N, C-alpha and C positions, 0 to 999 in steps of 0.2 A: 314514540317507543324506541328505546335504544336497541340496536341490532343484537346486543349481547344479552338483553333481558329475555326471560322466558315469555313465550307467547301466552301461556296460561300460568297463573300463579294463584293457587287457592290456599288460603290460610284458615284452617279450622272452620270451614264453611259448614253450615247446618241449616236445614230447611224442613219445616212442617207445614203441609198443606192445610188450609182452612178446613176445619171440621175433622181433621185426622188426630188421632191420639198420639201416635209415635212419629218422630221425624222420618222423612223419606231418605234423607242424607244426614249422617251423623259426623260431626267433628272431622271433616275430611280436608286433608292437605295434599297438594299435588302440584308439580311443576312440569310443564311441557315446553321443550325448547323449539326454536324456530326450525321448520323443515322436518320435524318428526311426524311419523304416523303412529298414533297410539290407539290401541283397541281397548275399549271398556267392555268387559265381559262378566258374566255371572248369571245366576238363576233369575227367572222372572221376578220382578218386585225387589231386586237387590239394590236399586237406587241409581243405576247407570243412566237411565233416561232423565231422571230429575237432575243428575249432575250435568248432563249436556245442557239442560235448560238454565242451569246456574251460569255456566261458562259463556253462553250466548246471550245472557241477561233477560231471557224470557221469565226467569225467576229472579226477583219477585214482581217484575213489571206486568206480566200477563197472567202468571199463575200465582195466585195470592196466598199468603200464609206468613209464618214467622221465620225470618231469615236472620242469621247471625254469622260472624266471621268476616273475612275480607276476600273479595274476589277481584283479581286483576286480569283483564283480558286485553291482549294487544296493548299493554301498558296503561290501560285505563281502569280506574277503580269503578266497578259497575254500580256501586251504591251512590256515587256522586255525579252520575251523568244520566242523560236521557238515552233511551235505547237507539234513537236516531244517530247518535254519535258513533255507534258500533256498526251501523248499516253498511258502510263501505269497507269495513274491516273484517266482518264475520259473515260467511255464507252458511246457511243451514239447509239440510235436506232431511225431510221427515220420513217416517216409516210409510205413511200413505201420502204419495205426492199430491193426491187430489185436494188435500187440506191446505196446500200452499199456493195453488194457482189463483191468479187474479184475472186471467183472460182466457178466452176460449180458443184463441189462435196462437200457434206456437211462436211465430215471430213477435207478436205483441207481448207474449210472456217474457221473452228474452229482452225486449226493449224496456219493459216496465221498470226494473231497478234503475237503469240509467236515466230514464225519463224522470223518475222520482228524485234523482240527484240534480236535475236541471241541466243535463248535458245537451249539447247541440245535436241536431239531427245527424250531422256528419260523424260526430263522435259516437253516437248511439249505433249507427250503421257499421262503423269500424269495429266496435266491440262485438256486435252480433256476428260479423264476419269472422272475427278472430276466434270466438268460442266454437263457431260452426266448424272451422278448419281444425281446431285443436281436438274436438271430440267426434269429428266425422258425422255431423248431423245436418249438413246442408240439405239433404233430401227430405228432412222432416220439417223444413220451414214452410210457412203459409199453409199449414194444415190444421184441422180441428183437433184439439187435444183429446177430445172425447172419442176420436176414431183411432187413437194410437194404442198399441199394445202396452202391457204393463212395463216391459223393459224400455220401450220408447218414452213413455211418460217419465220414468225415472231418469232417463238421460236428459230430457228437457229440464226437469227439476234441478239436476246437477249443473247444467249449463247456465240456468238462470241464477243459481247460487254463486257462480264465479264470474259472472259477466262484469262485475265491478273490480275484479282482480283483488279479492280480499287476502288478508294475511293468514286467516284461519278458516277452515271449512269443517263443519260439525255435521255428522250424519248419524241418524238414529235408525237402526235396522234397515239399511238401504236395500238389502237383497231379500227381504222376507217373502215377497211374492214374485220373485224372478226365477226364470229357468236358467239352465247351465250357460247357454249362449249369452244371455243378458248379464249374468254374473261375470262372465269373462269380459264383457264390455265395461262393466263397472270397475273391475280390477284395472283395466287399461286406463280408465279415466283417473283412478287414484294414482297410478304410476305417473301419469302426465302432470297431475297437481304437484306431486313430490318433486318432479324434475324442474318445475317452475319455482321451487323453494317454498311452497305453501305448507303450513302446518295442518295436519289432518287428524281429527279425532272421530273415531267410529264406535258407536255402541252397537254391538252385534252378537247374535247367538250363533250364526253360521260362520264358522271360523276357517274352514279348509281353504276357502278362496283367498285368504289373506296371507297364506304362507309365502314368505319372500317379499312381502310388501310392508308389513307392519314392523316397526322398530321396537315396540314395547307392547306388553299385554298387562293391563291393570285389572285385577280381579276384585269385584265388589261382592259383598255378602252382608245382608242385613243393614244396608245403607252405609257400610264402611268399606274402605279399601283394606283388603286383607293380604294382598300380595301385589308386588310390582315387579314383573319379570322383563328382562331383556329378551328379545325374540329368540335368540339361540337357546337360552335356558328353557323358555316355555315350550319350544318345539321339541326339545329333548325329553320332555315329560312323557311317561308311558301312557298308553290308552286308559289303563285303569285309574291313574291319577287324574286324568282329564275328566273321566266319567264321574269320579268321586266328587269333583267340584261342581257337578251338574252342567258341565260344558259339552258342547257338540263336538263331533269327531274332527280330528285334524287331517285325516286321510279318508277320502270317500271311495277309493277304488274297490275295496272289498264289498261295499254296498252296491256299487254299480255292477260288479260281477254277478251278485245275487239277483239283481233286477233283470239282467239279461237272461238268466235261467227261468225266471218267472213269466217272461213274455212269450207265452206259448198258446196256440189255439186250444179251445175246449169244446166238448160236446154240449150242445145247447138244450137238450131235452130236460123237461121238468124245471125250466127256469121260472123264477118269479117275474122277471122283466126280460124281454127279448126284443131285438129290433130286426126289421126286415126291409131292405132297400131304403134305408132312412136317408133323407136329405135335410140338413138343418140350416137355419139361418133366419133372416128377418124379411118379411114380405116388403117389396119396394126397395130393398137394399141388396140387390143380387150379388154385389161384390162380397157379401158376407155369407153367401149360400155355398154349401159344400156337402158332398156325400160322405157318409161314414160307413165303415165295414159293419156287417152284421155282428152283433155281440149279444151276450147273455149274462145275466146276473142271477146267481143261484142262492137259495137259502143256505146259511151257514158259511158263506164265503165273503172275504174282503177282497174286492177288486180295485186295484189302483189304476186310475186313468191318468196317463202321463203324456207329455209332449210339450213342445215349445210354446211360449206366449203367443197367443193369437191363432192357434191351430183349431180352436173351436171347442175346447174342453168344457168351459162354463156353459156355452150354448147347448152343448150336448146334454148335460145333466139337467139343465132347465127344461129341455124338451122331454127328458125321461120322467120328470116329475110334474108335467102338465102345465108348467108356467109359460111355455112357448109351444105353439102348434108346429108340427113338422111341415116342411115345404112339400115333402113327398115321402112315400113309404109309410111304415106303420111301426108303432110301439105296441107290443103285446103284453098283457098281464095274465099270467098263468095260461099262456097259449092262445088267448083270444084277443083280437084287436081292441085296444082301449082308447077311449076318448080322453082329452086332457083332464076333465073333472074326475074320471076314474083314477087316473095316475096321481092326481093331487090327493085324493082320499087314501090311496095306498102308500104314498111316499111322504117323506119329510126331508127338507133340504136345509142344511146349514150353509148359508151364503158365505162367499169370500169376504165381503164387507158386512160384518154382522150388525153394523149400525142400522142397516135397513130392516132388521127383523127383531129389534128390541123395542117393546111397546109399553111395558108396565112401569109403575113407579117403584117397584121393589124387585129384587132378584128372585125371591121365592115366588112372588106373584107371576113373574115371567114364566116359570115352570108350570104354573097352574092354569094358564090360559086355555080355555076350552074344556077344563076338567072341573069336577065338583069340589070346590075348595072348602066345602062344609063337611066333607067326608074325612074323618081322622086318618083313615088308612092311606088315602091319597096324599094328604099333607105329610104324613110320616114317610111315605115313599119319596116325596120331593126333598125332604130333609136328608134322607139317606143319599140321594143322588148328589145333593149339594156337598155333603161331607166327602163323597167319593172323588169329587173334583176340587177339593180344598176351597170350596166356596161358602161353607157354613158361616164364617165370620162376616160375610157380606150379604147375608140373607135379606136384611132390611135396607140395604143400600140401593140407591137408584142405579140401574144398570149402566147408564151413560156416565156415571161418575167413576167407573172402574177403568183399569188399564186395558190396553188392547188385548193382551193375552187372557185377562180375566173375562172380558166380554166374550171372547171366543169360547171359553169354557162354559159360560152361561148358555150360549146357543146350543152347544153340544148337550148340555144338561136338558134343555127343552126337547131335543131329539130323543134322549133316553126316556123321557116321560111320555112321549107321544104314543107309544104302543104300536106304531105303524110298521109294516113288514119290509119296506124298502127305504133305507136310510142313505141319503146322499150328503157328502160333506165336501165342500169346495175349499181347498187349502186350509184344513182345520188346524194345522200346526204352524201357520205363519206367525212369526213373532214369539214362538214358544221355546223355552229352554229344553235341555235333554230330559229332565225329570217329567215335565208336563207333556212333552212329545210322547214319551213312553207311557205316560198315564193315559193319554188319548188312545194310543195303540191298544192298551189292555182293555179299555172300555169298549173299543170296537170289537175286540175278540169276544168279550162277554156278550155283546149284541149278536154277533154271528153265532155263538154257541146257543143262543136262545132261538135260533132259526130265522134271524133277519138276514136279508140280502143287503150287503153294504157296498157302496161305490164311493171311492175317495179320489177326488181330483187333487193331485199333489205334484209339486216340484221337489218335495222333501225326500231325498234319496234314502235317508236314514229311516224314515217312517215306512216308505215303500218296501225296502228290503227286510225290515224287521217284522212287519205286521201283515203285509198283503199276501194272499194266497195266489193271486194271478195279477199280471200287469197287462193293460191294453195301452200300447203306445200309439196314440191317435195320430201323431204327426207322421210316423212311419207308414201308417195304414192309408194315408190320403194319396 
């Protein structure tokens, strides 16, 4: 690759996934120069994730379908090479870091790319030491990946992606499940990559953290590039213009001010679910045991549960829905101590990783689990719920064939169909654009207005400020 050549040069690229009717990316041309940081943004399903797969050659090598056009990445024509030739040149970080780990140990994970290239042990150790110093992760070495927080996992994924010193790093929704501190760490890592002269391409919904880091913002819509902005021009656009494009806010301070106002104690009488002296965690793993303040969830209210990665939010809501037994204290249902099976019958939980709770062969079938699918009224209700979440076109599709945001909406649709009185959602808007985030908020409000008690674990400050009635900051309460 000549130093003057673009790191990425796409010429009229187009790709249609096997089984799809329409191309995910249409006739797209783009050039990205060495050392640039370019943000790909747009509504869910706009084609930005598929485009990242084109530039790192996962399309069509791993994601099969009809590809046309010419794609040059780091000077190589991706149609005429094996993906192995791009391995030392391109590092990728996916939305869910769990999907890219090859080892259970953090040091082994960083060593894996260099081992794959046949480097000597001395060179492997040198490279591991270098990325540990660069990203400040020496304290995370020789640990189980499964014991790390979401932010720590993402930092390990980033370090593994750059251990070979690639020319290009591609990130797909890298902050979707991260708290504010972890996002600040991610920003610092991106700044470090830019300082090293690497080209960085980020497909992202959450945009505020990239102010001052990104050089360009490329907006996708319907599989096409509709606008290519220099950073100064993009950041000068008004909030209304940003919202009209379906993009997330560029300034989060107004949302944070609203969240601070919502973080107030509340009278716990007449609560659907209430805790007393609760201690959460896992038996035999006392390092994960912690007390939580007494709290209450009332019918008709949306309560946001916030706090940093690893402070116990997911463990708390699993305890509130009977999936985990408390280590001490009690969870009450309508003022009476409840056993886990009582809580499971009363509550429905949408998990952070919805892949764990999608079981059927069809999207509509997923909504009808445990219901009478021979009853026309129930089937009609399911169809209405699908339509309300823009899922009607996918009713017959296998849930696992959908995008991450679409899967999330299927799980939320199942919660809507459950009829239970306590609905818990763990990061329901991760990976969602502004439109679908607000759509989820409106559906939560509808549920609350129907008399449901709603608990939402979230890092999404826009969702929390716009739709929650109260905030419980679990981290501050510990």
